[in-house]
C-alpha positions as CSV (number, residue, x, y, z in Angstrom):
1,M,-0.1,-0.1,0.0
2,N,1.2,3.5,-1.0
3,K,2.6,5.5,2.4
4,S,1.1,8.7,1.0
5,I,-2.5,7.1,0.6
6,L,-2.1,5.6,4.3
7,D,-1.0,9.1,5.4
8,R,-4.0,10.7,3.6
9,I,-6.4,8.2,5.2
10,H,-5.0,8.7,8.8
11,A,-5.3,12.4,8.3
12,Q,-8.9,12.2,7.3
13,T,-10.1,9.8,10.0
14,G,-8.2,11.6,12.7
15,V,-6.6,8.0,13.9
16,P,-3.0,7.8,13.1
17,E,-2.7,4.3,14.4
18,L,-5.7,2.9,12.3
19,V,-3.7,0.2,10.3
20,E,-2.3,-0.8,13.6
21,I,-5.6,-1.1,15.3
22,L,-7.4,-2.8,12.3
23,G,-4.3,-5.2,11.8
24,N,-3.0,-6.0,15.0
25,R,-5.6,-5.0,17.7
26,L,-8.7,-6.6,16.1
27,S,-9.2,-10.4,15.9
28,S,-9.7,-11.7,12.6
29,S,-13.5,-12.4,13.3
30,D,-13.9,-8.7,14.5
31,L,-12.1,-7.3,11.6
32,T,-14.3,-9.5,9.2
33,S,-17.5,-8.1,11.1
34,L,-16.3,-4.6,11.0
35,L,-15.5,-5.1,6.9
36,L,-18.7,-6.6,6.3
37,A,-20.7,-3.6,7.8
38,V,-18.5,-1.3,6.0
39,F,-19.0,-2.9,2.6
40,S,-22.8,-3.3,3.1
41,K,-23.0,0.4,3.7
42,K,-20.6,0.9,0.7
43,T,-23.0,-1.0,-1.8
44,K,-26.1,0.9,-0.5
45,Q,-24.6,3.8,-2.1
46,I,-23.7,2.2,-5.4
47,T,-26.6,3.0,-8.2
48,A,-27.0,0.7,-11.3
49,A,-25.2,3.3,-13.4
50,D,-22.3,2.9,-11.0
51,L,-22.3,-0.8,-11.2
52,L,-22.3,-0.7,-15.1
53,S,-19.2,1.8,-15.0
54,A,-17.4,-0.3,-12.8
55,Y,-18.1,-3.5,-14.7
56,Q,-16.6,-1.6,-17.8
57,Q,-13.7,-0.3,-16.2
58,N,-12.4,-2.8,-13.6
59,R,-9.6,-5.0,-15.1
60,F,-10.3,-7.7,-12.8
61,V,-14.0,-8.4,-13.8
62,R,-14.1,-8.5,-17.7
63,P,-14.4,-11.8,-19.6
64,A,-11.4,-13.7,-20.9
65,P,-11.1,-12.9,-24.8
66,V,-11.4,-16.7,-25.4
67,D,-14.1,-18.8,-26.9
68,A,-15.6,-20.6,-24.0
69,V,-16.2,-24.0,-25.3
70,S,-13.0,-24.1,-27.5
71,F,-10.9,-23.2,-24.4
72,M,-12.8,-25.5,-22.1
73,E,-11.9,-28.3,-24.6
74,F,-8.1,-27.2,-24.8
75,S,-7.8,-27.0,-21.2
76,L,-9.6,-30.7,-20.7
77,D,-7.2,-32.2,-23.1
78,C,-4.3,-30.8,-21.0
79,L,-5.7,-32.2,-18.2
80,K,-6.4,-35.7,-19.3
81,T,-2.6,-35.7,-20.7
82,A,-1.6,-34.8,-17.1
83,Q,-4.0,-37.4,-15.6
84,A,-2.5,-39.9,-18.1
85,N,1.1,-39.0,-16.5
86,D,-0.3,-39.8,-12.9
87,F,-1.1,-36.3,-11.8
88,Q,-4.6,-36.4,-10.1
89,P,-6.9,-33.4,-11.4
90,L,-8.6,-31.4,-8.8
91,E,-11.1,-28.6,-9.3
92,L,-9.9,-26.1,-6.7
93,S,-12.2,-23.4,-4.9
94,P,-11.7,-19.7,-6.3
95,V,-10.7,-18.7,-3.0
96,S,-8.0,-19.8,-0.5
97,P,-7.0,-19.0,3.0
98,L,-5.6,-15.3,3.6
99,G,-1.8,-15.6,3.0
100,T,-1.9,-18.7,1.0
101,C,0.9,-17.0,-1.3
102,S,2.8,-14.6,1.1
103,V,3.0,-16.8,4.2
104,V,5.1,-19.7,2.5
105,A,6.3,-18.0,-0.9
106,T,7.7,-14.8,-1.6
107,A,4.7,-13.1,-3.1
108,H,3.9,-9.7,-1.4
109,Q,-0.1,-9.4,-0.1
110,D,-0.3,-6.3,-2.1
111,K,-0.2,-8.4,-5.3
112,I,-2.9,-10.6,-4.0
113,L,-6.8,-9.7,-4.1
114,S,-7.5,-10.0,-0.4
115,A,-11.2,-11.0,0.5
116,L,-13.3,-11.2,3.6
117,R,-13.9,-14.1,5.8
118,G,-10.2,-14.8,6.0
119,T,-9.8,-15.6,2.3
120,E,-7.9,-14.3,-0.7
121,V,-8.8,-14.8,-4.5
122,V,-6.5,-17.7,-5.8
123,A,-3.4,-16.1,-7.4
124,D,-1.2,-19.2,-7.4
125,A,-2.9,-22.6,-7.7
126,T,0.5,-24.4,-6.9
127,N,0.2,-23.0,-3.2
128,V,-3.4,-24.4,-2.7
129,L,-1.9,-27.6,-4.2
130,A,0.7,-27.6,-1.5
131,L,-1.8,-27.0,1.2
132,E,-3.8,-29.9,0.0
133,S,-0.8,-32.3,-0.2
134,V,-0.1,-31.7,3.1
135,V,-3.6,-32.5,4.6
136,R,-3.8,-35.7,2.5
137,R,-0.2,-36.8,3.4
138,Q,-0.7,-35.9,7.0
139,A,-3.8,-38.1,7.3
140,Q,-1.8,-41.0,5.5
141,G,1.3,-40.7,7.9
142,F,3.3,-39.1,5.3
143,P,3.8,-42.0,2.7
144,A,7.0,-42.8,1.1
145,A,4.9,-42.6,-2.3
146,P,4.5,-39.4,-3.8
147,T,1.3,-37.3,-4.2
148,H,0.8,-35.8,-7.6
149,F,-1.7,-33.3,-8.5
150,S,-2.5,-31.2,-11.7
151,V,-5.2,-28.2,-11.9
152,V,-6.2,-25.9,-14.4
153,H,-7.4,-22.6,-12.6
154,R,-8.3,-19.2,-13.4
155,H,-5.9,-16.9,-11.2
156,V,-6.3,-13.3,-10.2
157,R,-3.3,-11.2,-9.8
158,A,-3.3,-7.4,-8.6
159,Q,0.2,-6.3,-9.9
160,E,0.5,-4.3,-12.7
161,V,-0.2,-6.1,-16.1
162,P,2.6,-6.1,-18.9
163,K,1.5,-4.2,-21.9
164,V,1.9,-7.5,-24.0
165,P,-0.6,-9.1,-26.1
166,G,-2.3,-11.8,-24.4
167,F,-1.5,-10.8,-20.9
168,S,-4.4,-9.9,-18.3
169,A,-5.3,-9.6,-14.6
170,H,-6.9,-12.8,-14.7
171,F,-5.7,-15.9,-16.6
172,S,-5.9,-19.7,-16.4
173,I,-2.8,-21.7,-15.8
174,L,-1.9,-25.3,-15.6
175,G,-0.4,-26.3,-12.3
176,L,1.4,-29.4,-11.3
177,T,2.8,-30.5,-7.9
178,S,4.8,-33.6,-6.7
179,A,5.0,-34.0,-2.9
180,G,6.7,-36.6,-1.3
181,R,9.5,-37.9,1.1
182,D,13.3,-37.6,1.1
183,T,14.6,-41.2,0.5
184,G,18.1,-40.2,0.1
185,G,20.3,-39.9,-2.9
186,F,18.0,-37.3,-4.3
187,D,15.7,-39.8,-5.7
188,F,12.5,-37.7,-5.2
189,E,14.0,-34.9,-6.8
190,K,15.3,-36.7,-9.9
191,E,12.4,-39.1,-10.4
192,N,9.8,-36.2,-10.0
193,L,11.4,-33.4,-12.0
194,W,11.8,-36.0,-14.9
195,R,8.1,-36.8,-14.5
196,Q,7.1,-33.3,-14.7
197,A,9.3,-32.5,-17.6
198,K,8.2,-35.6,-19.4
199,F,4.5,-34.5,-19.1
200,Y,5.4,-31.1,-20.6
201,K,7.4,-32.7,-23.5
202,T,4.5,-35.3,-24.4
203,Y,2.0,-32.5,-24.4
204,F,3.7,-30.2,-26.5
205,E,5.4,-32.5,-28.8
206,E,2.6,-35.3,-29.3
207,K,-0.5,-33.3,-28.6
208,L,0.4,-29.9,-30.0
209,G,3.1,-31.0,-32.6
210,L,5.5,-28.2,-31.0
211,S,8.8,-29.7,-31.5
212,P,11.7,-29.7,-30.4
213,V,11.0,-28.9,-26.7
214,K,14.0,-27.7,-24.7
215,I,14.3,-28.3,-20.9
216,R,16.5,-25.2,-19.4
217,L,17.7,-26.3,-15.9
218,K,19.2,-23.3,-13.7
219,S,21.3,-24.0,-10.5
220,L,20.8,-21.9,-7.6
221,D,24.1,-22.4,-5.9
222,A,24.6,-21.1,-2.2
223,D,28.1,-19.7,-1.6
224,G,30.8,-22.0,-0.8
225,E,28.5,-25.2,-1.1
226,E,28.5,-27.7,-4.0
227,N,24.9,-28.0,-5.5
228,R,24.6,-31.6,-5.3
229,L,21.0,-31.6,-6.1
230,F,21.3,-30.1,-9.3
231,Q,24.1,-32.3,-10.2
232,A,22.3,-35.4,-9.4
233,V,19.1,-34.2,-11.3
234,L,21.2,-33.1,-14.2
235,S,23.0,-36.5,-14.4
236,F,19.9,-38.4,-14.1
237,L,18.0,-36.6,-17.1
238,Q,21.1,-36.8,-19.2
239,K,21.4,-40.7,-18.6
240,T,17.6,-41.3,-18.6
241,E,16.9,-38.9,-21.7
242,P,20.1,-39.0,-23.5
243,S,17.9,-37.4,-26.6
244,W,16.5,-34.4,-24.7
245,Q,17.7,-31.0,-25.2
246,I,18.7,-29.8,-22.1
247,E,20.4,-26.3,-21.3
248,V,22.4,-25.5,-18.3
249,I,22.5,-22.0,-16.7
250,D,24.3,-21.1,-13.7
251,G,22.8,-18.9,-11.1
252,K,22.8,-18.1,-7.4
253,Q,20.4,-18.8,-4.5
254,V,20.4,-15.3,-3.4
255,E,19.1,-14.2,-6.9
256,Q,16.0,-16.5,-6.6
257,E,14.4,-17.2,-3.0
258,Y,11.1,-18.8,-4.7
259,Y,13.0,-22.0,-5.7
260,R,15.4,-23.9,-3.7
261,R,18.7,-25.1,-5.5
262,L,17.1,-25.8,-9.0
263,Q,14.6,-24.0,-11.4
264,F,13.6,-25.6,-14.6
265,K,11.8,-24.1,-17.6
266,V,10.2,-25.5,-20.7
267,V,11.1,-23.8,-23.7
268,I,8.9,-24.3,-27.0
269,P,9.5,-22.8,-30.5
270,G,7.7,-19.6,-31.0
271,F,5.1,-19.0,-33.6
272,G,7.2,-16.0,-34.9
273,G,10.5,-18.2,-34.7
274,Q,11.5,-17.1,-31.4
275,E,12.2,-19.3,-28.1
276,I,9.2,-19.0,-25.6
277,E,9.6,-20.1,-22.0
278,I,6.1,-21.6,-21.5
279,A,6.5,-23.3,-18.4
280,D,8.4,-22.8,-15.1
281,G,9.1,-24.8,-11.9
282,G,11.3,-26.0,-9.0
283,F,11.7,-27.1,-5.8
284,T,10.3,-25.2,-2.8
285,D,10.1,-25.8,1.1
286,W,6.3,-25.2,1.4
287,T,5.3,-28.8,2.6
288,Q,8.2,-28.6,5.0
289,R,7.1,-25.4,6.7
290,L,3.3,-26.1,6.4
291,S,3.9,-29.7,8.0
292,G,6.7,-29.1,10.3
293,N,8.4,-32.4,8.8
294,R,11.6,-31.6,7.3
295,K,11.7,-35.0,5.4
296,E,9.0,-33.6,3.0
297,R,9.7,-32.7,-0.4
298,L,7.8,-30.5,-3.0
299,L,8.1,-30.0,-6.8
300,I,5.9,-27.4,-8.4
301,S,5.4,-26.2,-11.8
302,G,3.3,-24.0,-13.8
303,M,2.3,-23.4,-17.6
304,G,0.6,-20.4,-19.0
305,L,-2.2,-22.6,-20.4
306,E,-4.4,-19.6,-21.5
307,L,-1.4,-17.6,-23.1
308,L,-0.4,-20.6,-25.1
309,Y,-4.0,-21.0,-26.5
310,K,-4.0,-17.2,-27.3
311,M,-0.6,-17.5,-28.9
312,M,-1.9,-20.2,-31.2
313,G,-4.4,-17.8,-32.4
314,N,-7.4,-18.6,-30.5
315,T,-8.9,-15.2,-29.6
316,I,-12.3,-13.6,-30.1
């Protein structure tokens, strides 16, 4: 939140500690009750003309510029391919607990569309899949067998939208997560990054005819430490899939706090001849922190499904 705006609000209300009072001194339930009363009063001031104007101007509420039936079929085909690769499809709620992104990841809450009743509009489905993974794995006693999820979900994000064709304030993505146990030898990391990368190659090359697909691996090295995880994954992929195009990029962990030790991208040939990084993923510590279990491991990735659909010429 812009400090000058807060200063103006403090001056208008005559309550210099308003944010402190609302954020820290009120319980969540009391704050919800207060905000419900405020919004109820606000909506009584809105006319039909105001509502129509808001619908025309608010970038969060307009329909996506895609053919609904065609895009749903496109999304379903992608989910079916993920399911065939053992990623269980889920249909998530449009909202998640307040703090879903900012508590365990690096996203600032200002970039999230916060809502009432302790919720926020989903801005990253992989964070929600991490929560669901912990709930299910905890109930099962944290089994050695990994838990794989897939989802197609419409995200809403509050940051500035790039002035690039195809980008919008809300958009559909495909998200994949693989949650499991550390069984030694980086076996979880090797096998599950291979599984997710293989899904993307299968989908792009066999389903969409986009070839060749390149896997771009970036090491996230800590100063003074050998990145054994990265080397184990790279060696495994080179041995298991010798025909794959794998590009290696050196990096530092301090440059990228979202992923741990390794980031991967899926690169497809662009429709204008340029390469496009269409999917992105890596290992996170989210399930460890959520469960309090240091043996838990999580690999996430996401693909711009709606962006891909638009790039293929499917707009209205």
